[in-house]
TORVOVO-263078 format. One record per atom (N, C-alpha, C): atom name; y, z, x; residue number from 1. Coordinates in Angstrom, 1 decimal, padded with zeros to 4 digits. Each point is the difference from the previous one (the first is absolute). Last residue first. Example, Ala and Ser with C-alpha at 12.3 -4.5 7.8 and 13.67 -1.06 7.14 Angstrom:
% TORVOVO-263078
atom|py|pz|px|n
N|-002.2|007.1|012.8|2
CA|001.1|000.0|000.9|2
C|001.1|000.8|-000.8|2
N|-005.7|-000.1|000.3|1
CA|001.2|000.0|-000.9|1
C|001.2|000.0|000.9|1
This chain:
% TORVOVO-263078
atom|py|pz|px|n
N|-016.0|-006.7|-020.7|213
CA|-000.1|001.5|-000.1|213
C|-001.0|000.4|-001.1|213
N|001.6|-004.5|001.2|212
CA|-001.3|000.4|000.4|212
C|-000.2|001.5|000.0|212
N|004.2|-002.2|-000.9|211
CA|-001.0|-000.6|-001.0|211
C|-001.4|000.4|000.3|211
N|003.5|001.2|003.0|210
CA|000.1|000.8|-001.3|210
C|-001.0|-000.5|-001.0|210
N|000.3|-002.2|004.1|209
CA|-000.6|001.3|000.2|209
C|000.1|000.8|-001.3|209
N|002.0|-004.2|000.1|208
CA|-001.5|-000.2|000.1|208
C|-000.6|001.4|000.1|208
N|004.6|-000.2|000.1|207
CA|-000.5|-000.3|-001.4|207
C|-001.5|-000.1|000.0|207
N|002.1|000.5|004.2|206
CA|000.2|001.2|-000.8|206
C|-000.6|-000.2|-001.4|206
N|000.3|-003.7|002.7|205
CA|-001.1|000.8|000.5|205
C|000.1|001.3|-000.8|205
N|003.4|-003.0|-000.8|204
CA|-001.2|-000.5|-000.5|204
C|-001.2|000.9|000.4|204
N|004.1|001.1|001.8|203
CA|000.0|000.3|-001.4|203
C|-001.3|-000.5|-000.7|203
N|000.8|-001.1|004.5|202
CA|-000.4|001.4|-000.1|202
C|000.0|000.4|-001.5|202
N|001.5|-004.3|001.0|201
CA|-001.5|000.1|000.2|201
C|-000.4|001.4|-000.1|201
N|004.6|-000.9|-000.3|200
CA|-000.7|-000.6|-001.1|200
C|-001.5|000.2|000.1|200
N|002.7|001.3|003.6|199
CA|000.1|001.0|-001.1|199
C|-000.7|-000.5|-001.2|199
N|000.1|-002.9|003.7|198
CA|-000.8|001.2|000.3|198
C|000.1|001.0|-001.2|198
N|002.8|-003.8|-000.1|197
CA|-001.4|-000.4|-000.3|197
C|-000.9|001.2|000.3|197
N|004.5|000.6|001.0|196
CA|-000.1|-000.2|-001.4|196
C|-001.4|-000.3|-000.4|196
N|001.0|000.3|004.6|195
CA|000.0|001.3|-000.7|195
C|-000.1|-000.1|-001.5|195
N|000.4|-003.9|002.6|194
CA|-001.3|000.6|000.1|194
C|-000.1|001.4|-000.6|194
N|004.2|-002.2|000.1|193
CA|-001.0|-000.8|-000.9|193
C|-001.4|000.6|000.1|193
N|003.3|001.9|002.8|192
CA|000.3|000.3|-001.4|192
C|-000.9|-000.7|-001.0|192
N|-000.3|-000.9|004.6|191
CA|-000.5|001.4|-000.3|191
C|000.2|000.3|-001.4|191
N|001.9|-003.9|001.6|190
CA|-001.5|-000.2|-000.1|190
C|-000.6|001.4|-000.4|190
N|004.6|000.0|001.0|189
CA|-000.3|-000.8|-001.2|189
C|-001.4|-000.1|-000.3|189
N|001.4|002.0|004.0|188
CA|000.1|000.9|-001.1|188
C|-000.2|-000.7|-001.3|188
N|-001.2|-000.7|005.2|187
CA|000.2|-000.9|-001.1|187
C|000.0|000.9|-001.3|187
N|-000.7|001.2|004.9|186
CA|001.3|000.3|-000.7|186
C|000.2|-000.9|-001.2|186
N|-003.8|000.4|003.2|185
CA|000.9|-001.0|000.3|185
C|001.3|000.1|-000.8|185
N|-003.5|003.1|-000.6|184
CA|000.1|-000.1|001.4|184
C|001.0|-001.1|000.5|184
N|-001.2|000.6|-004.6|183
CA|000.9|001.1|000.5|183
C|000.2|-000.1|001.5|183
N|-003.0|-002.9|-002.1|182
CA|001.3|-000.4|-000.4|182
C|001.0|001.1|000.5|182
N|-004.5|000.8|000.6|181
CA|000.4|-001.1|000.9|181
C|001.4|-000.4|-000.3|181
N|-002.0|003.2|-002.9|180
CA|000.3|000.6|001.4|180
C|000.5|-001.1|000.9|180
N|-001.4|-001.5|-004.2|179
CA|001.2|000.9|-000.1|179
C|000.4|000.6|001.3|179
N|-004.1|-002.4|-000.3|178
CA|001.2|-000.9|000.0|178
C|001.3|000.8|-000.1|178
N|-003.9|002.5|-000.3|177
CA|000.1|-000.6|001.3|177
C|001.2|-000.9|000.1|177
N|-001.1|001.6|-004.2|176
CA|000.5|001.1|000.8|176
C|000.2|-000.5|001.5|176
N|-002.1|-002.8|-003.1|175
CA|001.5|000.0|-000.2|175
C|000.6|001.1|000.8|175
N|-004.7|-000.3|000.0|174
CA|000.6|-001.2|000.6|174
C|001.5|000.0|000.0|174
N|-002.4|003.4|-002.3|173
CA|-000.1|000.2|001.5|173
C|000.6|-001.2|000.7|173
N|-000.3|-000.3|-004.6|172
CA|001.0|001.0|000.3|172
C|000.0|000.2|001.6|172
N|-003.3|-002.7|-001.9|171
CA|001.3|-000.7|000.0|171
C|001.1|001.0|000.4|171
N|-004.4|001.7|-000.4|170
CA|000.1|-001.0|001.1|170
C|001.3|-000.6|000.1|170
N|-000.9|002.8|-003.6|169
CA|000.2|000.8|001.2|169
C|000.1|-001.0|001.2|169
N|-000.9|-001.9|-004.2|168
CA|001.4|000.6|000.1|168
C|000.2|000.7|001.3|168
N|-004.3|-001.7|-000.9|167
CA|000.9|-001.1|000.3|167
C|001.5|000.5|000.1|167
N|-003.5|003.3|-001.1|166
CA|-000.1|-000.6|001.3|166
C|001.0|-001.1|000.3|166
N|-000.9|002.5|-004.3|165
CA|001.1|000.4|000.9|165
C|000.0|-000.8|001.3|165
N|-003.5|-000.6|-003.2|164
CA|001.3|-000.5|-000.6|164
C|001.2|000.4|000.9|164
N|-004.3|001.6|001.2|163
CA|000.0|-001.5|000.0|163
C|001.3|-000.6|-000.5|163
N|-000.7|004.8|-000.1|162
CA|000.0|-000.5|001.3|162
C|000.2|-001.5|000.1|162
N|-000.7|002.0|-004.2|161
CA|001.3|000.4|000.5|161
C|000.2|-000.6|001.4|161
N|-004.2|-000.6|-002.0|160
CA|001.1|-000.8|-000.7|160
C|001.3|000.3|000.6|160
N|-003.6|002.6|001.4|159
CA|-000.1|-001.4|000.5|159
C|001.1|-000.8|-000.5|159
N|-000.4|004.3|-001.8|158
CA|000.5|000.0|001.4|158
C|000.0|-001.4|000.6|158
N|-002.0|000.6|-004.2|157
CA|001.5|000.2|-000.1|157
C|000.6|000.0|001.3|157
N|-004.7|-000.2|-000.2|156
CA|000.6|-001.2|-000.4|156
C|001.5|000.1|-000.1|156
N|-002.4|003.9|000.9|155
CA|000.0|-000.9|001.1|155
C|000.7|-001.4|-000.3|155
N|-000.9|003.1|-003.5|154
CA|001.1|000.4|000.8|154
C|000.2|-000.8|001.3|154
N|-003.7|-001.0|-002.7|153
CA|001.2|-000.3|-000.7|153
C|001.2|000.5|000.8|153
N|-004.4|000.9|001.5|152
CA|000.4|-001.4|000.2|152
C|001.3|-000.3|-000.7|152
N|-001.2|005.1|001.7|151
CA|-000.5|-001.0|-000.9|151
C|000.7|-001.4|000.2|151
N|001.0|004.2|002.3|150
CA|-001.4|000.0|000.0|150
C|-000.6|-000.9|-001.0|150
N|004.6|001.6|002.2|149
CA|-000.4|-001.3|-000.3|149
C|-001.5|-000.1|000.0|149
N|002.4|004.0|001.1|148
CA|000.5|-000.4|-001.3|148
C|-000.5|-001.4|-000.5|148
N|-000.7|003.2|004.1|147
CA|-001.0|-000.6|-000.8|147
C|000.5|-000.4|-001.4|147
N|002.3|001.7|004.0|146
CA|-000.1|000.9|-001.1|146
C|-001.0|-000.6|-001.1|146
N|001.8|-000.3|005.6|145
CA|-000.9|-000.6|-001.0|145
C|-000.2|001.0|-001.2|145
N|002.5|000.6|004.3|144
CA|000.7|-000.2|-001.3|144
C|-000.8|-000.5|-001.1|144
N|-001.8|000.7|004.4|143
CA|000.6|001.3|-000.4|143
C|000.7|-000.2|-001.4|143
N|-001.9|-003.8|002.0|142
CA|-001.1|001.0|-000.4|142
C|000.6|001.3|-000.5|142
N|002.9|-003.3|001.8|141
CA|-000.5|-000.4|-001.3|141
C|-001.1|001.0|-000.5|141
N|001.8|000.6|004.3|140
CA|001.0|000.4|-001.0|140
C|-000.6|-000.4|-001.4|140
N|-002.6|-001.3|003.7|139
CA|000.0|001.5|-000.2|139
C|001.0|000.4|-001.1|139
N|000.0|-004.5|001.2|138
CA|-001.2|000.3|-000.7|138
C|-000.1|001.5|-000.2|138
N|003.4|-001.5|002.7|137
CA|000.3|-000.4|-001.4|137
C|-001.2|000.4|-000.8|137
N|-000.5|000.6|004.5|136
CA|000.9|000.9|-000.5|136
C|000.4|-000.3|-001.4|136
N|-002.8|-003.0|002.3|135
CA|-000.7|001.2|-000.3|135
C|000.9|001.1|-000.5|135
N|001.9|-004.0|001.3|134
CA|-000.7|-000.2|-001.2|134
C|-000.8|001.3|-000.3|134
N|002.2|-000.1|004.1|133
CA|001.0|000.0|-001.1|133
C|-000.7|-000.1|-001.4|133
N|-002.7|-000.1|004.0|132
CA|000.6|001.3|-000.3|132
C|000.9|000.0|-001.2|132
N|-004.3|-003.3|000.7|131
CA|001.4|000.0|000.3|131
C|000.7|001.3|-000.4|131
N|-004.8|-000.8|-000.9|130
CA|000.4|000.3|001.4|130
C|001.5|000.0|000.3|130
N|-003.6|-000.9|-003.9|129
CA|001.4|-000.6|000.1|129
C|000.5|000.1|001.4|129
N|-004.1|002.1|-001.1|128
CA|-000.2|-001.5|-000.1|128
C|001.4|-000.7|000.3|128
N|-000.2|004.7|-000.4|127
CA|-000.5|-000.4|001.3|127
C|-000.2|-001.5|000.0|127
N|001.3|001.7|-004.1|126
CA|001.1|000.3|001.0|126
C|-000.5|-000.4|001.4|126
N|-003.1|-000.1|-003.4|125
CA|000.9|-001.1|-000.2|125
C|001.2|000.1|001.0|125
N|-003.2|003.5|-000.3|124
CA|-000.6|-001.2|000.6|124
C|000.9|-001.2|000.0|124
N|001.4|004.0|-002.1|123
CA|-000.1|000.2|001.5|123
C|-000.6|-001.3|000.6|123
N|000.2|000.1|-004.8|122
CA|001.4|000.0|000.7|122
C|-000.1|000.1|001.5|122
N|-003.6|-002.3|-003.3|121
CA|000.1|001.3|000.6|121
C|001.3|000.0|000.9|121
N|-002.6|-003.3|-004.0|120
CA|001.2|000.4|000.8|120
C|-000.1|001.4|000.4|120
N|-004.3|-003.3|-001.0|119
CA|000.9|000.9|-000.6|119
C|001.2|000.3|001.0|119
N|-003.4|-003.2|001.1|118
CA|-000.2|000.0|-001.4|118
C|001.1|000.9|-000.7|118
N|000.2|-002.9|004.7|117
CA|-000.1|001.4|-000.5|117
C|000.0|-000.1|-001.5|117
N|000.5|-003.9|002.8|116
CA|-001.1|000.8|000.7|116
C|-000.1|001.4|-000.5|116
N|003.2|-003.1|-001.7|115
CA|-001.0|-000.9|000.3|115
C|-001.3|000.7|000.6|115
N|004.3|002.1|-001.0|114
CA|-001.0|000.0|-001.1|114
C|-001.1|-001.0|000.2|114
N|003.6|000.3|003.1|113
CA|-000.7|001.3|000.0|113
C|-001.2|-000.1|-001.0|113
N|003.2|-003.5|000.2|112
CA|-001.0|000.0|001.1|112
C|-000.9|001.2|000.0|112
N|003.5|-000.1|-003.0|111
CA|-000.9|-001.1|-000.4|111
C|-001.0|-000.1|001.1|111
N|003.4|003.1|000.7|110
CA|-001.0|000.4|-001.0|110
C|-001.0|-001.1|-000.4|110
N|003.7|-000.9|002.8|109
CA|-001.0|000.8|000.8|109
C|-001.1|000.4|-001.0|109
N|003.6|-002.1|-001.9|108
CA|-000.7|-001.0|000.7|108
C|-001.1|000.7|000.9|108
N|003.0|002.7|-002.4|107
CA|-000.8|-000.7|-001.0|107
C|-000.9|-001.0|000.8|107
N|003.2|002.3|002.4|106
CA|-001.1|000.9|-000.4|106
C|-001.0|-000.7|-001.0|106
N|004.0|-002.3|001.2|105
CA|-000.9|000.1|001.1|105
C|-001.2|000.9|-000.3|105
N|003.3|-000.3|-003.2|104
CA|-000.7|-001.3|000.1|104
C|-001.0|000.0|001.1|104
N|002.9|003.6|-000.5|103
CA|-001.0|000.1|-001.0|103
C|-000.8|-001.3|000.0|103
N|003.6|000.3|003.0|102
CA|-001.0|001.0|000.3|102
C|-001.1|000.1|-001.0|102
N|003.8|-002.9|-000.7|101
CA|-000.9|-000.5|001.1|101
C|-001.1|001.1|000.2|101
N|002.5|-000.7|-004.8|100
CA|000.3|000.7|001.3|100
C|-001.2|-000.3|001.0|100
N|-000.5|-001.8|-004.3|99
CA|001.4|-000.4|000.4|99
C|000.3|000.6|001.4|99
N|-005.0|-001.5|-001.8|98
CA|000.9|001.1|-000.1|98
C|001.4|-000.4|000.6|98
N|-003.5|-003.6|-002.3|97
CA|000.5|000.7|001.3|97
C|000.8|001.2|-000.3|97
N|-003.5|-004.1|-002.6|96
CA|000.7|001.3|000.0|96
C|000.3|000.4|001.4|96
N|-002.4|-004.0|-001.5|95
CA|001.4|-000.2|000.4|95
C|000.7|001.4|000.0|95
N|-004.7|-000.6|-001.3|94
CA|000.2|-000.4|001.4|94
C|001.5|-000.1|000.5|94
N|-002.8|002.8|-003.8|93
CA|001.2|-000.8|000.0|93
C|000.3|-000.4|001.4|93
N|-003.6|002.8|-000.9|92
CA|-000.3|-001.2|-000.8|92
C|001.2|-000.9|000.0|92
N|000.2|004.4|001.9|91
CA|-000.4|-001.1|000.9|91
C|-000.5|-001.3|-000.7|91
N|001.3|003.8|-002.6|90
CA|001.2|-000.4|000.8|90
C|-000.5|-001.2|000.9|90
N|-003.2|002.2|-002.7|89
CA|001.0|-000.6|-000.9|89
C|001.1|-000.6|000.9|89
N|-003.4|002.5|002.1|88
CA|-000.5|-001.3|-000.5|88
C|001.1|-000.7|-000.8|88
N|000.9|004.4|001.3|87
CA|000.0|-000.9|001.2|87
C|-000.4|-001.4|-000.5|87
N|-000.2|003.3|-003.2|86
CA|001.4|-000.3|000.3|86
C|000.0|-001.0|001.2|86
N|-004.1|001.8|-001.0|85
CA|000.4|-000.9|-001.1|85
C|001.4|-000.5|000.2|85
N|-001.9|003.3|002.9|84
CA|-000.4|-001.4|000.3|84
C|000.4|-001.0|-001.1|84
N|002.3|004.6|001.8|83
CA|-000.6|-000.5|-001.2|83
C|-000.4|-001.5|000.2|83
N|002.2|002.6|003.4|82
CA|-000.9|001.0|-000.6|82
C|-000.7|-000.5|-001.2|82
N|003.2|-002.7|002.5|81
CA|-000.9|000.6|001.0|81
C|-001.1|000.8|-000.7|81
N|003.5|-001.8|-002.6|80
CA|-000.9|-001.1|000.5|80
C|-001.0|000.6|001.0|80
N|003.4|002.8|-001.5|79
CA|-000.9|-000.3|-001.1|79
C|-001.0|-001.0|000.4|79
N|003.5|000.8|003.0|78
CA|-001.0|001.2|000.0|78
C|-001.0|-000.2|-001.2|78
N|003.4|-003.2|000.3|77
CA|-000.8|-000.1|001.2|77
C|-001.0|001.1|000.0|77
N|003.2|000.0|-003.4|76
CA|-000.9|-001.0|-000.2|76
C|-001.0|-000.1|001.2|76
N|003.7|003.0|000.2|75
CA|-001.0|000.5|-001.0|75
C|-001.2|-001.1|-000.1|75
N|003.7|-001.2|002.7|74
CA|-000.7|001.2|000.6|74
C|-001.1|000.4|-000.9|74
N|002.9|-003.3|-001.6|73
CA|-000.8|-000.5|001.1|73
C|-000.9|001.1|000.6|73
N|003.2|001.1|-003.2|72
CA|-001.1|-000.8|-000.7|72
C|-000.9|-000.5|001.1|72
N|003.8|002.2|001.5|71
CA|-000.9|000.9|-000.6|71
C|-001.2|-000.7|-000.6|71
N|003.5|-002.6|001.5|70
CA|-000.8|000.5|001.1|70
C|-001.0|001.1|-000.5|70
N|003.0|-001.8|-003.2|69
CA|-000.9|-001.0|000.5|69
C|-000.9|000.5|001.1|69
N|003.3|002.8|-001.7|68
CA|-001.1|-000.1|-001.0|68
C|-001.0|-001.1|000.5|68
N|002.8|002.4|003.8|67
CA|000.3|-000.7|-001.2|67
C|-001.2|-000.1|-000.9|67
N|000.4|004.2|003.4|66
CA|-000.3|-001.4|000.0|66
C|000.5|-000.7|-001.3|66
N|001.0|004.7|003.3|65
CA|-000.1|-000.6|-001.3|65
C|-000.2|-001.5|000.1|65
N|-000.9|004.7|003.3|64
CA|000.4|-001.4|-000.1|64
C|-000.2|-000.5|-001.5|64
N|001.2|005.1|001.9|63
CA|-001.1|-000.8|-000.6|63
C|000.5|-001.4|-000.1|63
N|001.4|004.1|003.5|62
CA|000.4|-000.9|-001.1|62
C|-001.1|-000.9|-000.4|62
N|000.1|003.4|003.6|61
CA|-000.8|000.3|-001.2|61
C|000.4|-001.0|-001.2|61
N|000.2|000.7|005.8|60
CA|000.5|-000.7|-001.1|60
C|-000.9|000.2|-001.2|60
N|000.3|003.7|004.0|59
CA|-000.6|-001.3|-000.4|59
C|000.7|-000.6|-001.2|59
N|002.5|003.2|003.7|58
CA|-000.8|000.1|-001.2|58
C|-000.6|-001.3|-000.3|58
N|002.7|000.7|003.9|57
CA|-000.5|001.3|-000.2|57
C|-000.9|000.1|-001.2|57
N|002.2|-004.0|001.4|56
CA|-000.9|000.4|001.1|56
C|-000.6|001.4|-000.2|56
N|003.2|-001.9|-003.0|55
CA|-001.3|-000.7|-000.1|55
C|-001.0|000.4|001.0|55
N|004.4|001.7|000.1|54
CA|-000.8|000.7|-001.1|54
C|-001.3|-000.7|-000.1|54
N|003.1|-001.8|002.9|53
CA|-000.4|001.3|000.5|53
C|-001.0|000.6|-001.0|53
N|002.0|-004.0|-001.2|52
CA|-001.0|-000.2|001.0|52
C|-000.5|001.3|000.5|52
N|003.6|000.2|-003.0|51
CA|-001.2|-000.5|-000.7|51
C|-001.2|-000.2|001.0|51
N|004.3|001.0|001.6|50
CA|-000.6|001.2|-000.6|50
C|-001.3|-000.4|-000.7|50
N|002.5|-003.5|001.9|49
CA|-000.6|000.9|001.0|49
C|-000.6|001.2|-000.6|49
N|002.2|-002.9|-002.9|48
CA|-001.2|-000.6|000.6|48
C|-000.7|000.8|001.0|48
N|004.2|001.2|-001.8|47
CA|-001.1|000.3|-000.9|47
C|-001.3|-000.6|000.5|47
N|003.8|-000.8|002.5|46
CA|-000.3|001.4|000.1|46
C|-001.1|000.3|-001.0|46
N|001.6|-004.4|000.0|45
CA|-000.6|000.3|001.2|45
C|-000.4|001.5|000.1|45
N|002.5|-001.5|-003.8|44
CA|-001.4|-000.5|000.0|44
C|-000.7|000.4|001.3|44
N|004.6|000.8|-001.5|43
CA|-000.9|001.1|-000.1|43
C|-001.4|-000.5|000.3|43
N|003.6|-003.1|-000.2|42
CA|000.4|001.0|001.0|42
C|-000.9|001.2|000.1|42
N|-000.6|-003.6|-003.2|41
CA|-000.4|-000.3|001.3|41
C|000.3|001.1|001.0|41
N|-000.6|001.6|-005.0|40
CA|000.7|-001.1|000.6|40
C|-000.4|-000.2|001.5|40
N|-003.3|002.1|-004.0|39
CA|001.1|000.3|001.0|39
C|000.6|-001.2|000.6|39
N|-002.2|-000.3|-005.0|38
CA|-000.4|000.1|001.4|38
C|001.2|000.4|000.9|38
N|000.0|-001.0|-004.8|37
CA|000.0|001.4|000.4|37
C|-000.4|000.2|001.5|37
N|000.2|-004.3|-002.3|36
CA|001.4|000.6|000.1|36
C|000.0|001.4|000.5|36
N|-004.1|-002.2|-000.9|35
CA|000.6|-000.6|001.2|35
C|001.4|000.6|000.2|35
N|-002.4|001.2|-003.8|34
CA|-000.5|000.7|001.2|34
C|000.7|-000.6|001.2|34
N|000.9|-002.1|-004.0|33
CA|000.6|001.3|000.0|33
C|-000.4|000.8|001.2|33
N|-002.0|-004.2|-000.7|32
CA|001.4|-000.2|000.4|32
C|000.7|001.4|000.1|32
N|-004.4|-000.1|-001.6|31
CA|000.1|-000.2|001.4|31
C|001.4|-000.2|000.5|31
N|-000.7|000.3|-004.6|30
CA|-000.3|001.3|000.6|30
C|000.1|-000.1|001.5|30
N|000.5|-003.9|-002.6|29
CA|001.2|000.8|000.0|29
C|-000.2|001.4|000.6|29
N|-003.7|-003.0|-000.4|28
CA|001.0|-000.5|001.0|28
C|001.2|000.9|000.0|28
N|-004.8|002.0|-001.4|27
CA|001.1|-000.8|-000.5|27
C|001.0|-000.4|001.0|27
N|-005.2|000.7|001.4|26
CA|001.1|000.9|-000.4|26
C|001.2|-000.9|-000.5|26
N|-004.5|-001.2|002.2|25
CA|000.0|000.2|-001.5|25
C|001.1|001.1|-000.4|25
N|-001.2|-002.0|004.5|24
CA|-000.3|001.4|-000.3|24
C|000.1|000.4|-001.5|24
N|000.7|-004.5|001.8|23
CA|-001.1|000.5|000.8|23
C|-000.4|001.4|-000.5|23
N|003.8|-002.3|-001.9|22
CA|-001.3|-000.6|-000.4|22
C|-001.2|000.6|000.7|22
N|004.4|001.4|001.2|21
CA|-000.3|000.4|-001.4|21
C|-001.3|-000.5|-000.4|21
N|001.6|-001.5|004.1|20
CA|-000.5|001.4|000.1|20
C|-000.4|000.5|-001.4|20
N|002.1|-004.2|000.3|19
CA|-001.4|000.0|000.6|19
C|-000.6|001.4|000.0|19
N|004.4|-000.4|-001.4|18
CA|-000.9|-000.5|-001.0|18
C|-001.4|-000.1|000.5|18
N|003.3|001.3|003.0|17
CA|-000.2|001.1|-001.0|17
C|-000.9|-000.5|-001.1|17
N|001.4|-003.1|003.2|16
CA|-001.0|000.9|000.6|16
C|-000.3|001.2|-000.9|16
N|003.2|-003.2|-001.4|15
CA|-001.3|-000.6|000.1|15
C|-001.0|001.0|000.6|15
N|004.5|001.3|-000.3|14
CA|-000.6|000.0|-001.3|14
C|-001.4|-000.6|000.0|14
N|002.7|000.0|004.0|13
CA|-000.5|001.4|-000.4|13
C|-000.7|000.0|-001.3|13
N|002.0|-004.0|001.4|12
CA|-001.1|000.3|000.9|12
C|-000.6|001.4|-000.4|12
N|003.9|-001.5|-002.3|11
CA|-001.2|-000.8|-000.3|11
C|-001.2|000.4|000.8|11
N|003.7|003.6|000.4|10
CA|000.1|-001.3|-000.8|10
C|-001.3|-000.6|-000.2|10
N|001.7|003.3|004.2|9
CA|000.0|000.1|-001.4|9
C|000.2|-001.3|-000.7|9
N|-002.3|000.5|004.9|8
CA|001.3|-000.2|-000.6|8
C|-000.1|000.1|-001.6|8
N|-003.4|002.9|003.0|7
CA|000.3|-001.4|-000.2|7
C|001.3|-000.2|-000.7|7
N|-002.1|004.3|000.9|6
CA|000.7|-000.5|001.1|6
C|000.3|-001.5|-000.1|6
N|-002.5|002.4|-003.3|5
CA|001.4|000.5|000.0|5
C|000.8|-000.6|001.2|5
N|-004.6|-000.9|-000.3|4
CA|000.7|-000.8|-001.0|4
C|001.5|000.5|000.0|4
N|-002.8|002.4|002.7|3
CA|000.1|-001.4|000.6|3
C|000.8|-000.9|-001.0|3
N|-001.3|004.4|-001.3|2
CA|001.2|000.0|000.9|2
C|000.2|-001.4|000.6|2
N|-003.8|000.6|-002.7|1
CA|001.2|000.0|-000.8|1
C|001.3|000.0|000.9|1
């Protein structure tokens, strides 16, 4: 949030706030209010030093929040691992892909894993994956697994949300890169056009999330 506060007020700041709003499922106006409550630049360095000192003294306990789409991916992946019917349902669609790379990679590893393993065992699968970053993601998934998706109907809803969201997410990521490139060369007119399109796409994504609640 402080990084957004350090950007130039106006179009750029609004775009990043909109992106953050979509990622954490918090109202745009609420985030803007929080932005206004952040300390100014003159106090930032001192606050940062105090924060770093405190971080070294105590562990971070803040809970990470995921968007509805990412939550759908996380729940679906766990359901696929533990429920063979859900697994069969998803792999029957050869065009299905997870939006976030880490879940797609775990999905691909799982396809290979199940060629030689009849049942999912978390420890065995973690050893099979071998990659530390993916093992860490898997450990988090196991901790957060609440077994909400133990039926095919719930899995279908998640697949629908992920599949319908994927093109929008891909387009948003592309426009974000173009927006950053335009900013690097100082093309404010192009940034304004891209910002308008980004906000429109984020609204579409918000509507899609709402329709799948």
